[in-house]
N, C-alpha and C positions, 0 to 999 in steps of 0.2 A: 107541954114542952118540959123537958127535963131541966133540972137545976143547972147542969153543965152547959146546956145550950143557952139558957138565959144568961149565964155568966159570960159565955163567949160573945153573945150579941151585945151585952152591956159593955164589955171590954172593947169591942170594935167601935161602938158608939162613942165611948170616951176618947178613943184614938182619933176618930174623925173630928170631934169637937176640939181636941188639942191641936190638931193640924190647922183647923180653921182659925182658932184664936192666935196661934203662932204666926200664921200668915198675916192676919189683921194687925198684930203688933208690929211686925216688920214693915208692913205697908205704912203705918202711921209714922214710925221712926224715920224711915227713908224719905218719906214725903216732907216731913218737918225739916229734915236736912236739906232737901232740894229747895224748899221755900226760902230757907236761910241763905243758901248759895245764890239763888235768883235775886234775892234782896241785896246781897252784898255786891253782886256784879253789875246790876243795872237798876236797882231800886224799884223793882217790879214794874218798870215801864213796859217791858214785854214779859208777861208771865209764862215763860216757857215750861215751868214746872207742871203746868196744867196738862200738857200732853201726856206726861207720865202718869199723873194723878188720875186723869179721866179714864184712860185705857186700862190701867192696873186696877182702878176702882171698879170698873165693869167686871173684870175677871174675879175680883174679890166678892162682888155681889152675887155673881153666878155660883161661885163656890159656896157662899152662905146659903143661897136658896137650896142648893143640893143637900147641904149638911142638915138644914132645918126642915127638910121634907117637902120642898116646893118644886121638885124636879118633875116637870109636867111630861117630859118625853119618855125617859126610861127610869121610872120610879122604882122603889123597892117592891111595890105590888107587882109591877111588870116582871121584875127579877124572880119573885117567888112563883108567879104563874108559869114563867118559862122553865124554871127548875122542875116544877111539878110535871109539866108537859113532857120534858125530856125523860124524867124518871118513869113516867107512865109508859112511854114508848119503849123504854129499855135502852140503856146506854149504847150497847153495840148496834142495835137496830138503827138507832138515831144516827150514829156515826157513819154507818154504811150508807144510809139515805143521803146524808149531807155530802159525803164524798161523791156519790153517784150524781148528784145535782151539779157539782162543779166540774165533773169530768166531761 
């Protein structure tokens, strides 16, 4: 792999990590605010903030799994194999076959 390609991949990886950590930071700040609001309104007798925290937390966890390489369905390996497959078939040939299948 050329140095340019390594740099591009490293830059993409840093971008993915930055997006994840930004999302995680926003998640924590917003949920702390929601807990505070919940406490101020009803003293946590009904913890409604949990609805947001749980569902948003699941989304953050899925994002984290993807960023850190635990994507079991469409992983980077799958992407690389698919790219190689398409390149081997030839771009135009593959596009014509794909169009034909959907017509």
